[in-house]
N, C-alpha and C positions, 0 to 999 in steps of 0.2 A: 549428589556431592562428593566431592572430595574429600578429606577430612582433615585439609588445611584451612585455617583460617588466619589470615591478617587482620591487625587493627591500627590502622594510618590516622595521618592528621597532624596540625603545624603544632610547634612548643606548647606545652601548657595545656592541651586538650584535654588530657587524662588517659592516655593508654595503657599507661604500665598499669593503672589502678583498675579499669577496665578490664585489661588480658588477667590480671590476676582473680577480679571475679569470678570472671567466665569461666577458668581454670577452674576454680573452687565448687562453682555449681555442678559443671561436668564430671568432675569427679564426685561428688555427693552422689551422682545420678548413674555410678557405676561406671561411666565411661575412661580409659588409660589415655592420661591426657599429658603433652609434652608441651611444657612454658618453655619461649624462648625469646630471644629479641636479637634484632639487628643494631648497630655493627654490636659483637661480643656472645655469640651464641656457641660459640667452642673456643677453645684455651688460646687459638691464634688469632680470635678473633677477637678477645680481650687485650691483646696487645695491639693490635690494629685499632681497636676503641678508642683506648691514651693514646695514641699515634692523631686519633682524626679530632677528637673532643677536649682533650687537655688543653685550657686555656694558654699554660707555657709554650706548646709544641710550635713549632714552627708554621706558618699557616702554608700549606700546600697551594699549588696553581689549581684548577677548575681541571683539567685533565689529570694529575696525582690524585687527587680526593677520588674523583672516578675510579681509577684503577684501583683506591685502595679497598673503596667499599666492594669491588668485584671481587678480588680478592677473600675478602669476607665471606662474601655470599657463597661462593664455589666451595670454600672449606665447611661455612654452614649445611649448603645443600647436603654436600659428600658426607659428610661425617656423623649429621644429627638428624637431619628433616627428611632425608630419601628412606635411610633407614627405618627409621618411626613410623613413617607412613607407611613403609614393606608390610610392618607387623601389626596391621591395623588400628595402631595409635592416634587420636586428634591431636593434631600439633594445630597450636596457637602461637602465633610471632607477633612482638611487639616492634611491628616495621618488615618492609620486605620490597618488593621490587618498584611499588609503585612511590615509595620515599624517594627512589633514586631517581625515577622520572621527575618528580615534582621537586626535588631539592636542587639535583644535579643539571638535568632540564631546564626545566622553570626557572629556577634558581639562579644558578651560575651562567646559563645561556649553552651549555652544551649541545649540541644539536638534538633533538630529541628521538630521531631514529639513528642516531650513533648510540646512543644512553641505551636505548628497546634492542640494540643488535648487539651491543656486549652482554648487556643483561641476559639476554635471552641465551647465547653460550655459557656465563655463568652459570646460570639455574640448571640448564641441563634436562631442559624438560618439565621440568616441576614448576607448577605455577598454584595459586590457591585457587579453592573452592567459593569460598566467600571473602568479602573483605568488608569491614566497617569501615570509614572514614567519620573522622569524631571532627565536626566542623565549628570552627567558632570564628571571629577578627582575629587575627594575627595580635594586634593590639592587648586584645584581653588575654590571649593563651599567655605573652611575655609577662602582664603583670601581677599572672597568679603565679608565675617563677620567681620572680623578682621580688614576690610577698613572702618568699620562704628561702631563697639561697641566692649565691650568686650564678649566676650563668655561666654553659659551659663555651667552646669557641662558637659554636654554631648560633647557643641562645642567643650570642653575643653580636651579631652581626645587625644591620643596619634593617631598620624596619621594611623597608622597600623590597629587600631580601624577602623577607618572609611575607609579604602581602603576594609577592610571585609566587609563592611557594603553594601561599592558600588556592591561588588561581588556577596552581597546575592540580593541586588533587580535585577542586572543582571542575575541570577540563577531564581528568581520567572518572570520575564518577559519572560524567555526562555520558562517556565514550562507551561506558563498561556496565550498563545499567542492568545486565542479569548477574554478574559477579558483584559488584560496589552498593553497598547499603549507605548512605549518609545519614550521620546521627546527628540531632544537635548538641552539642559539646554545652551548651550553657545550660540545660536542664540539670535536673539534682543526678548526683554522681547514683541512685538508687533508681532513679526513672530510667536512666541511661542502661543501666548491668541490665534491667529487667527486660526492655527493648533487644537488647541485644542478644539474649537467653531465648526470649521467647521465638527470634528468627533462628537460631540457632539449632532448638529445638525441632523448629517447622522443618529446617532442611535435611538435619538428619534422620527423621522418623519419614520424611517424602524419599529418602536415598537407599532405606533397608527395605 
């Protein structure tokens, strides 16, 4: 397995929490780990993130939104992800290419092959060796968010959009069973973290 691990899923599934927990576990076990996210893993990415997610921003067209995410990805790969992998680090990303297929493809309706072709160009051959999709009904994820804070622009999209996104992640997981592991995000945080950590240890051990 290559050392690039991504954590994906619908809004409110717990991706950020699990990415941080996995990072802590692997660092305690002696791995050099880079934790990052999309959008926003670089300085330019942080500015793009504000444009993409700020509720006060003007809503871009589906095509513009896709191109902004692609700019973030290209910068992210070349400035952070590829150099970290080249020096032997484990890279854990809170979202990557699968989110683009699920959100811009299945969610927005941009042709899937167009999304994948442009993403191939933006990531320049870099792809995860292991992906976890944290799965739960879109309604439950949004309820979690709204219990603690007001949502960002994407989180406040209509429920039908989020249902399409979830269906997209399920389709991706079914297509890439060698790389993608689906986790029930309705389980306890500790249970999910242990399941993820066990699978990562198994894969890393097998590749050494």
